[in-house]
SEMI-777844 format. One line per field, with one value per residue (C-alpha): residue number from 0; residue in one letter; x, y, z. Coordinates in nm, 3 decimals, padded with zeros to 5 digits. Last residue first. Layout:
<sites>
num = (NUM  ...)
residu = (a  ...)
px = (X  ...)
py = (Y  ...)
pz = (Z  ...)
</sites>
This chain:
<sites>
num = (593  592  591  590  589  588  587  586  585  584  583  582  581  580  579  578  577  576  575  574  573  572  571  570  569  568  567  566  565  564  563  562  561  560  559  558  557  556  555  554  553  552  551  550  549  548  547  546  545  544  543  542  541  540  539  538  537  536  535  534  533  532  531  530  529  528  527  526  525  524  523  522  521  520  519  518  517  516  515  514  513  512  511  510  509  508  507  506  505  504  503  502  501  500  499  498  497  496  495  494  493  492  491  490  489  488  487  486  485  484  483  482  481  480  479  478  477  476  475  474  473  472  471  470  469  468  467  466  465  464  463  462  461  460  459  458  457  456  455  454  453  452  451  450  449  448  447  446  445  444  443  442  441  440  439  438  437  436  435  434  433  432  431  430  429  428  427  426  425  424  423  422  421  420  419  418  417  416  415  414  413  412  411  410  409  408  407  406  405  404  403  402  401  400  399  398  397  396  395  394  393  392  391  390  389  388  387  386  385  384  383  382  381  380  379  378  377  376  375  374  373  372  371  370  369  368  367  366  365  364  363  362  361  360  359  358  357  356  355  354  353  352  351  350  349  348  347  346  345  344  343  342  341  340  339  338  337  336  335  334  333  332  331  330  329  328  327  326  325  324  323  322  321  320  319  318  317  316  315  314  313  312  311  310  309  308  307  306  305  304  303  302  301  300  299  298  297  296  295  294  293  292  291  290  289  288  287  286  285  284  283  282  281  280  279  278  277  276  275  274  273  272  271  270  269  268  267  266  265  264  263  262  261  260  259  258  257  256  255  254  253  252  251  250  249  248  247  246  245  244  243  242  241  240  239  238  237  236  235  234  233  232  231  230  229  228  227  226  225  224  223  222  221  220  219  218  217  216  215  214  213  212  211  210  209  208  207  206  205  204  203  202  201  200  199  198  197  196  195  194  193  192  191  190  189  188  187  186  185  184  183  182  181  180  179  178  177  176  175  174  173  172  171  170  169  168  167  166  165  164  163  162  161  160  159  158  157  156  155  154  153  152  151  150  149  148  147  146  145  144  143  142  141  140  139  138  137  136  135  134  133  132  131  130  129  128  127  126  125  124  123  122  121  120  119  118  117  116  115  114  113  112  111  110  109  108  107  106  105  104  103  102  101  100  99  98  97  96  95  94  93  92  91  90  89  88  87  86  85  84  83  82  81  80  79  78  77  76  75  74  73  72  71  70  69  68  67  66  65  64  63  62  61  60  59  58  57  56  55  54  53  52  51  50  49  48  47  46  45  44  43  42  41  40  39  38  37  36  35  34  33  32  31  30  29  28  27  26  25  24  23  22  21  20  19  18  17  16  15  14  13  12  11  10  9  8  7  6  5  4  3  2  1  0)
residu = (e  n  t  l  a  l  f  e  e  v  d  k  i  c  l  e  i  a  s  n  w  f  d  e  k  t  l  d  i  q  l  h  k  y  a  l  e  e  v  t  m  s  a  t  d  k  l  l  a  i  y  k  e  e  y  g  k  g  e  e  i  a  k  a  y  i  g  l  s  f  l  f  g  f  t  y  p  f  n  y  f  p  v  g  t  i  y  f  h  l  k  s  g  w  f  s  p  h  y  e  e  l  s  d  g  y  a  e  k  q  a  d  l  m  l  s  n  l  q  e  k  s  v  l  g  n  q  r  k  e  y  f  s  t  e  f  l  f  r  a  h  i  n  m  l  l  a  i  s  r  q  i  k  d  e  l  l  v  v  k  e  e  e  t  s  a  a  k  v  a  a  d  s  v  i  m  e  a  f  t  s  a  t  e  a  v  n  m  a  y  n  r  n  l  t  h  m  d  r  m  v  y  t  h  f  g  h  g  l  e  h  a  l  t  s  v  n  s  p  t  g  s  y  t  m  f  i  r  s  q  a  s  e  p  f  y  t  h  f  g  g  p  r  k  g  k  r  d  e  a  e  i  w  s  e  e  f  a  k  k  a  f  a  a  m  e  a  g  f  q  e  f  h  k  i  i  f  e  a  g  e  q  y  s  m  k  t  e  v  k  g  l  p  a  d  l  d  y  w  s  l  k  e  l  g  l  l  k  a  k  r  d  l  f  q  v  f  p  q  k  n  k  a  i  a  n  w  m  a  q  l  t  e  e  q  m  r  n  i  a  l  p  e  k  l  f  s  s  w  g  r  m  g  y  v  n  l  r  f  g  a  l  h  n  l  t  k  a  l  v  e  g  n  a  d  w  a  k  e  w  e  s  f  v  k  k  r  v  m  r  e  p  s  s  f  k  n  a  a  q  g  v  s  l  n  e  e  e  f  p  i  q  i  k  g  v  i  t  d  y  m  q  g  w  g  y  y  g  d  v  s  l  k  n  i  l  t  e  e  v  e  s  l  k  e  k  a  a  t  r  r  e  s  l  v  f  y  l  e  e  l  d  n  g  k  f  l  s  d  w  e  i  d  s  y  l  s  l  k  g  d  l  i  t  l  v  n  q  f  s  t  s  l  e  t  v  r  g  r  l  t  s  a  e  k  d  e  m  n  q  a  e  l  c  s  v  f  a  g  a  q  r  v  k  k  v  v  i  e  f  q  g  v  i  e  r  l  a  e  v  e  a  e  e  k  l  p  e  f  k  h  v  y  t  s  l  k  d  i  e  d  i  s  i  a  i  h  e  r  f  k  s  s  d  s  g  g  p  f  l  g  e  l  d  w  t  e  q  y  k  k  i  y  m)
px = (13.771  13.447  13.178  12.934  13.004  12.984  12.648  12.501  12.623  12.468  12.124  12.149  12.204  11.875  11.694  11.891  11.760  11.404  11.540  11.697  11.404  11.173  11.411  11.473  11.156  10.873  10.743  10.595  10.515  10.212  10.207  09.834  09.695  10.038  10.159  09.836  09.828  10.187  10.102  09.806  09.451  09.175  09.377  09.586  09.315  09.224  09.585  09.599  09.290  09.446  09.743  09.539  09.365  09.685  09.850  09.699  09.961  10.228  10.232  10.590  10.667  10.393  10.496  10.846  10.688  10.500  10.813  10.993  10.698  10.780  11.119  11.037  10.756  10.953  11.221  10.999  10.803  11.124  11.151  10.884  10.976  10.669  10.379  10.131  10.377  10.635  10.984  11.218  11.059  11.161  11.525  11.756  11.817  11.892  12.099  12.334  12.604  12.621  12.925  13.260  13.495  13.202  13.243  13.196  12.951  12.686  12.464  12.729  12.891  12.570  12.463  12.780  12.755  12.385  12.458  12.751  12.542  12.286  12.529  12.653  12.316  12.243  12.013  11.775  11.734  11.758  11.465  11.629  11.925  11.713  11.529  11.844  11.977  11.658  11.643  11.993  11.970  11.656  11.774  12.103  11.862  11.695  12.006  12.144  11.883  11.631  11.878  12.141  11.844  11.704  12.046  12.061  11.791  12.018  12.336  12.110  12.003  12.377  12.501  12.227  12.301  12.669  12.570  12.364  11.999  11.849  11.510  11.569  11.707  11.417  11.151  11.302  11.284  10.933  10.777  10.995  10.853  10.505  10.589  10.768  10.451  10.234  10.466  10.502  10.151  10.191  10.442  10.248  09.923  09.620  09.301  09.075  08.847  08.707  08.609  08.407  08.527  08.437  08.752  08.983  09.141  09.201  09.382  09.639  09.678  09.751  10.021  10.177  10.141  10.372  10.634  10.596  10.676  10.966  11.106  11.072  11.243  11.534  11.590  11.641  11.402  11.389  11.068  10.991  10.722  10.374  10.079  09.718  09.435  09.070  08.749  08.612  08.504  08.821  09.085  09.400  09.744  10.061  10.411  10.740  11.059  11.135  10.883  10.823  10.955  11.158  11.058  11.083  10.718  10.581  10.241  10.048  09.652  09.614  09.321  09.528  09.809  09.609  09.386  09.651  09.800  09.472  09.417  09.787  09.701  09.366  09.513  09.766  10.155  10.229  09.995  10.205  10.490  10.320  10.178  10.525  10.703  10.433  10.458  10.837  10.814  10.578  10.799  11.088  11.326  11.707  11.998  12.298  12.598  12.931  12.873  12.747  12.521  12.602  12.337  12.582  12.864  12.726  12.768  13.126  13.262  13.601  13.931  13.777  13.773  13.421  13.424  13.648  13.383  13.086  13.303  13.338  12.968  12.885  13.120  12.973  12.630  12.765  12.871  12.582  12.393  12.399  12.280  11.982  11.877  11.886  11.701  11.420  11.408  11.396  11.096  10.906  10.973  10.833  10.533  10.323  10.036  10.216  10.028  10.084  10.458  10.508  10.325  10.512  10.849  10.901  10.899  10.787  10.437  10.270  10.017  10.184  10.542  10.410  10.279  10.605  10.813  10.596  10.615  10.991  11.035  10.877  11.038  11.399  11.324  11.246  11.511  11.765  11.621  11.665  12.041  12.109  11.989  12.360  12.434  12.164  12.277  12.654  12.576  12.404  12.665  12.921  12.690  12.638  13.009  13.059  12.779  12.871  13.232  13.145  12.969  12.725  12.461  12.245  12.323  12.200  11.848  11.876  11.951  11.623  11.422  11.589  11.524  11.826  11.966  12.136  12.471  12.666  12.473  12.370  12.120  11.814  11.643  11.325  11.082  11.292  11.259  10.856  10.826  11.009  10.787  10.482  10.624  10.675  10.310  10.194  10.336  10.276  10.021  09.786  09.931  09.789  09.424  09.480  09.671  09.369  09.129  09.359  09.333  08.971  08.910  09.129  09.473  09.561  09.607  09.244  09.177  09.422  09.199  08.904  09.037  09.161  08.850  08.676  08.936  08.883  08.513  08.425  08.309  08.076  07.882  07.637  07.485  07.482  07.735  07.891  07.781  07.828  08.217  08.218  07.992  08.225  08.545  08.400  08.265  08.368  08.657  08.393  08.307  08.660  08.702  08.396  08.531  08.880  08.703  08.542  08.879  09.027  08.764  08.824  09.206  09.169  08.946  09.213  09.497  09.285  09.267  09.634  09.705  09.482  09.716  10.009  09.808  09.774  10.153  10.210  10.592  10.647  10.439  10.350  10.391  10.188  09.890  09.907  09.915  09.622  09.404  09.501  09.422  09.072  08.972  09.112  08.882  08.577  08.613  08.661  08.359  08.116  08.268  08.227  07.873  07.784  07.989  07.793  07.455  07.556  07.673  07.319  07.151  07.370  07.269  06.912  06.829  07.042  07.218  07.535  07.701  07.541  07.560  07.425  07.778  07.879  07.563  07.616  07.999  07.906  07.675  07.948  08.183  07.928  07.894  08.277  08.311  08.045  08.249  08.594  08.408  08.281  08.623  08.734  08.455  08.569  08.919  09.169  09.436  09.389  09.082  08.882  08.835  08.880  08.854  09.082  09.357  09.471  09.834  10.114  10.342  10.053  10.028  10.024  09.750  09.850  09.697  09.757)
py = (12.216  12.396  12.328  12.185  12.417  12.712  12.596  12.553  12.911  13.051  12.876  13.018  13.349  13.343  13.269  13.561  13.786  13.731  13.794  14.127  14.223  14.156  14.338  14.647  14.833  14.973  14.628  14.571  14.204  14.044  13.776  13.812  14.140  14.307  14.211  14.304  14.643  14.732  14.645  14.868  14.710  14.582  14.437  14.183  14.065  13.758  13.654  13.652  13.441  13.211  13.169  13.101  12.816  12.668  12.646  12.300  12.149  12.231  12.488  12.570  12.504  12.744  13.009  12.998  13.058  13.364  13.524  13.433  13.581  13.914  13.890  13.796  14.021  14.322  14.222  14.217  14.531  14.721  14.693  14.832  15.195  15.336  15.087  15.081  15.244  14.971  15.088  15.030  14.681  14.574  14.540  14.558  14.939  14.989  14.689  14.893  14.898  14.511  14.438  14.276  14.147  14.111  14.159  14.535  14.452  14.369  14.634  14.906  14.795  14.741  15.097  15.269  15.080  15.160  15.547  15.527  15.374  15.603  15.891  15.746  15.720  16.079  16.214  16.474  16.778  16.855  16.642  16.372  16.354  16.257  16.019  15.839  15.836  15.659  15.440  15.307  15.244  15.059  14.846  14.756  14.657  14.433  14.272  14.243  14.124  14.010  13.846  13.725  13.563  13.394  13.277  13.114  12.869  12.795  12.718  12.509  12.297  12.269  12.184  11.948  11.757  11.738  11.592  11.326  11.237  11.601  11.580  11.825  12.079  12.022  12.066  12.397  12.514  12.420  12.547  12.864  12.943  12.926  13.177  13.396  13.423  13.492  13.771  13.905  13.993  14.151  14.380  14.439  14.581  14.395  14.482  14.218  14.433  14.629  14.282  14.192  13.848  13.518  13.474  13.582  13.243  13.229  13.556  13.450  13.097  13.238  13.466  13.157  12.981  13.240  13.156  12.784  12.833  13.058  12.779  12.506  12.732  12.809  12.430  12.429  12.274  12.502  12.674  13.009  13.178  13.302  13.234  13.250  13.270  13.195  13.334  13.398  13.763  13.822  13.705  13.709  13.756  13.598  13.672  13.560  13.695  13.739  13.795  13.496  13.524  13.192  12.880  12.737  12.638  12.752  12.905  12.807  12.803  12.464  12.304  12.041  12.242  12.527  12.290  12.097  12.405  12.506  12.163  12.190  12.507  12.398  12.069  12.224  12.246  11.883  11.935  12.219  11.961  11.716  11.978  12.134  11.812  11.698  12.031  11.996  11.633  11.716  12.037  11.802  11.834  11.904  11.908  12.004  11.744  11.898  12.079  12.434  12.621  12.979  13.229  13.479  13.406  13.671  13.935  13.848  13.635  13.671  13.473  13.190  12.810  12.778  12.656  12.947  13.202  13.033  13.088  13.449  13.474  13.310  13.512  13.840  13.692  13.656  14.019  14.192  14.203  14.586  14.682  14.441  14.569  14.935  14.846  14.688  14.970  15.225  15.063  15.009  15.399  15.504  15.355  15.083  15.060  14.943  15.210  15.478  15.389  15.407  15.724  15.900  15.774  16.059  16.301  16.675  16.628  16.949  16.798  17.008  16.852  16.509  16.553  16.683  16.419  16.131  16.283  16.335  15.951  15.823  16.075  15.990  15.612  15.653  15.901  15.664  15.370  15.577  15.631  15.300  15.088  14.999  14.973  14.718  14.500  14.534  14.436  14.131  14.038  14.047  13.851  13.595  13.521  13.522  13.283  13.062  13.063  12.968  12.660  12.549  12.762  12.972  13.284  13.107  13.172  13.543  13.487  13.298  13.570  13.861  13.668  13.473  13.499  13.212  13.057  13.098  13.342  13.666  13.850  14.003  14.328  14.399  14.320  14.515  14.838  14.788  14.703  15.009  15.223  15.098  15.246  15.567  15.570  15.529  15.850  16.056  15.955  15.785  16.017  16.320  16.195  16.116  16.428  16.636  16.443  16.525  16.895  16.893  16.706  16.931  16.830  16.554  16.502  16.514  16.240  16.009  16.035  15.962  15.676  15.530  15.570  15.377  15.085  15.085  15.129  14.864  14.601  14.888  14.932  14.660  14.906  14.991  15.270  15.335  15.712  15.796  15.764  15.993  16.267  16.260  16.281  16.562  16.461  16.662  16.400  16.145  16.380  16.435  16.045  15.998  16.248  16.087  15.746  15.850  15.978  15.639  15.446  15.662  15.591  15.218  15.201  15.423  15.174  14.881  15.005  15.079  14.734  14.622  14.780  14.609  14.292  14.351  14.355  14.016  13.989  13.972  13.646  13.501  13.792  14.033  13.809  13.738  14.108  14.161  13.910  14.043  14.410  14.313  14.095  14.400  14.651  14.405  14.327  14.678  14.779  14.537  14.631  15.016  14.948  14.792  15.063  15.342  15.183  15.140  15.512  15.620  15.397  15.546  15.887  15.822  16.158  16.327  16.664  16.547  16.413  16.459  16.157  16.215  16.258  15.934  15.740  15.868  15.770  15.434  15.384  15.544  15.283  14.995  15.105  15.124  14.774  14.642  14.774  14.615  14.278  14.291  14.330  14.044  13.818  13.931  13.779  13.848  13.906  13.529  13.392  13.262  13.497  13.327  12.949  13.018  13.138  12.794  12.787  12.603  12.346  12.076  11.866  11.488  11.359  11.145  10.795  10.612)
pz = (07.421  07.522  07.274  07.518  07.785  07.570  07.423  07.777  07.890  07.575  07.658  08.008  07.870  07.697  08.035  08.191  07.934  08.060  08.427  08.325  08.149  08.460  08.679  08.448  08.577  08.340  08.278  08.634  08.692  08.831  08.530  08.404  08.550  08.574  08.246  08.059  08.267  08.129  07.799  07.786  07.769  07.539  07.246  07.426  07.670  07.460  07.440  07.824  07.860  07.591  07.808  08.117  07.920  07.783  08.147  08.200  07.995  08.264  08.547  08.559  08.183  08.108  08.371  08.198  07.865  07.984  08.111  07.784  07.573  07.727  07.604  07.251  07.225  07.340  07.095  06.806  06.914  06.910  06.522  06.313  06.423  06.229  06.180  05.863  05.617  05.625  05.482  05.743  05.797  05.439  05.525  05.215  05.203  05.576  05.564  05.321  05.617  05.644  05.861  05.835  06.116  06.368  06.764  06.776  07.069  06.813  06.886  06.900  06.576  06.401  06.500  06.391  06.043  06.009  06.059  05.836  05.554  05.608  05.578  05.249  05.097  05.194  05.475  05.376  05.614  05.974  06.135  05.912  06.153  06.458  06.245  06.139  06.490  06.625  06.307  06.329  06.706  06.661  06.372  06.574  06.863  06.625  06.516  06.887  07.121  06.876  06.609  06.866  07.076  06.756  06.708  07.032  06.902  06.601  06.820  07.043  06.726  06.597  06.959  07.013  06.669  06.780  07.120  06.953  06.929  06.963  07.071  07.368  07.125  06.884  07.172  07.268  06.940  06.882  07.203  07.158  06.830  06.957  07.230  06.968  06.761  07.064  07.198  06.840  06.837  07.182  07.029  06.716  06.888  06.916  06.719  06.839  07.060  06.750  06.587  06.889  07.011  06.855  06.678  06.964  06.977  06.606  06.577  06.838  06.696  06.346  06.505  06.664  06.323  06.180  06.453  06.418  06.036  06.144  06.377  06.111  05.867  06.113  06.178  05.795  05.554  05.248  05.326  05.176  05.392  05.386  05.617  05.543  05.804  05.808  05.955  05.615  05.702  05.904  05.662  05.863  05.759  05.874  05.735  05.602  05.439  05.080  04.811  04.572  04.217  04.213  04.421  04.757  04.826  05.164  05.105  05.422  05.447  05.276  05.476  05.621  05.743  05.895  06.052  06.212  06.363  06.506  06.659  06.803  06.976  07.108  07.239  07.469  07.534  07.441  07.117  07.013  07.029  06.798  06.566  06.514  06.435  06.207  06.004  05.988  05.880  05.589  05.495  05.479  05.782  05.769  06.017  05.824  05.870  05.888  06.212  06.265  06.040  05.899  05.995  06.132  05.887  05.630  05.874  05.945  06.235  06.375  06.367  06.185  06.190  06.196  06.565  06.656  06.486  06.685  07.017  06.954  06.862  07.206  07.378  07.242  07.337  07.673  07.676  07.565  07.913  07.996  07.663  07.679  08.024  07.916  07.607  07.793  08.058  07.775  07.614  07.954  08.031  07.700  07.788  07.589  07.377  07.083  06.863  07.133  07.143  06.768  06.777  07.048  06.925  06.688  06.983  06.989  06.867  06.777  06.518  06.251  06.357  06.362  06.015  05.888  06.070  05.905  05.563  05.605  05.714  05.408  05.198  05.336  05.296  04.915  04.867  05.005  04.801  04.505  04.579  04.688  04.405  04.301  04.660  04.704  04.429  04.511  04.870  04.763  04.505  04.769  05.026  04.763  04.708  05.099  05.163  04.891  05.004  05.342  05.246  05.529  05.355  05.594  05.408  05.083  05.203  05.156  04.796  04.742  04.920  04.699  04.381  04.227  03.893  03.754  03.612  03.954  04.165  04.039  04.275  04.118  04.217  04.020  04.309  04.533  04.331  04.297  04.671  04.771  04.560  04.735  05.051  04.868  04.742  05.090  05.202  04.890  04.636  04.897  05.186  05.051  05.103  05.451  05.514  05.395  05.614  05.913  05.822  05.766  06.092  06.285  06.419  06.637  06.995  07.091  06.842  07.015  07.313  07.143  06.960  07.282  07.462  07.179  07.231  07.600  07.639  07.370  07.622  07.763  07.449  07.578  07.814  08.190  08.168  07.849  07.770  08.143  08.094  07.792  08.003  08.286  08.066  07.851  07.517  07.205  07.135  07.004  06.736  06.601  06.633  06.408  06.141  06.148  06.111  05.795  05.648  05.763  05.558  05.242  05.304  05.350  05.003  04.828  04.974  04.830  04.481  04.484  04.607  04.314  04.080  04.224  04.211  03.826  03.789  03.919  03.891  04.272  04.262  04.594  04.810  04.597  04.564  04.944  05.046  04.801  04.985  05.322  05.213  05.094  05.400  05.602  05.414  05.454  05.808  05.903  05.715  05.898  06.235  06.164  06.075  06.388  06.584  06.391  06.498  06.878  06.844  06.723  06.984  07.261  07.124  07.156  07.298  07.073  07.122  07.340  07.036  06.687  06.457  06.119  05.969  06.104  06.004  05.642  05.653  05.765  05.467  05.236  05.366  05.314  04.956  04.900  05.039  04.819  04.510  04.646  04.724  04.351  04.239  04.468  04.306  03.931  04.041  03.778  04.069  04.175  03.980  04.273  04.571  04.912  04.806  04.527  04.772  04.857  04.995  04.842  05.022  05.023  05.348  05.292  05.533  05.813  05.830  06.165)
</sites>
């Protein structure tokens, strides 16, 4: 059977020809501005409780709202791709500014709309949706109305939006500029941040140690400006929260993720009580590597003398094959993504570190970014991002306003896809040594999500508490990070990464505050779904798709109860999910017991 050779670079030309010089993209921006103006006219004309045809007026607004959402997200997705594929593309940075202005203009109109929606009483609001086609948007519009009631006046919120362009968002863009210029010397060349990060999975400890030493120096050299950037991002947020009368800095991230604080605390409590097996795993890995204790740069070190590698083509075929064993739709989506060059995977200089999925709603296409070097972890990352893509794909025919799912459930879909592939890799191992290597790689994701992400949450919580009382110095940030890492890793490492607060992009993302706990939520929640999928077999895909379609129109607690009959505010579910991770550790310890 003929299998097409998959390209390792993505196709952006089919979206907007010419890259950052695209005239079609500039035309798209101009049209978007016109569409926002049109929405603004509709919103300003709208008079709640005074119009006879208010349902028709709201329907008109919602229709235009959908048009603008697609345009703005299409533009944002394209610029994200340009910036990621080439950090030296200065024109892409200019376009980012244009898109930020576009988004802010859109947000200003929505602020006015939200204020008008908040004028309805609960009874008036409910009656507005009865017996018409707006009923399907009740949840998402009610969410906007509730949020508006908790914010400042329309004038004040609009002012905040305008000031955030050169303030809040400006500091976020500053981070990108700083990281784009950082180079890590190694042997006779300078590596980009992304290339250097890949060296931490080298089988040679001297390579990992040398790169880590230069890595720490590079982040420390930029520490003062990075500390200012982080402080001003947090300061902007805290000032806005204070003006709104919000006492907790977790209020916004919890609302964005549609979850209760009881759920978040139940999850972290369960994790804190189950650290010991993972500490045992790290101790055993250290022993297998001939070390007293692991250091930070050893966490991703491969086990065994032979490093398991897959070419990009092999990795793609492996993913499609095992997605197919779960369900035909998931496999078909992955195949489409590979065949139509939706993935940027080439290992080259100048690319941004990390990986992401982004969606182009007007084109109904995804794009996936990563740097692929053939490790089992790379294959898992690729499957992870395809999971994000599948999530958007199954919702493609739904109303755009009902497709805005939160990050925590987004990470559920991606982690689910990742588990299918990592489990398959372990089962496909031809020798015990290979099984140990692949099982270790799978457990590393548990370490990352139950320890690394926990450290991020602990750090960010303590940082925000301190930031409420003034600026936090570089030295204090290092100290907070060191304390967080020691607690999260059960003090099982010899050397930590105190400048991690500077090297991790997630602390500087302006779209979502506390860009950490949703990963862990998604990981553990997906384990519950995965257990159901294994129990029910191939026919579960239909139920899985039904769950994904509900992810943007109910709270996570409601979603879990409807589709899994579980209560997320109790530790029981989280303990049972962590137990599945512990089973992997127990198998690993048994296989490596001398």
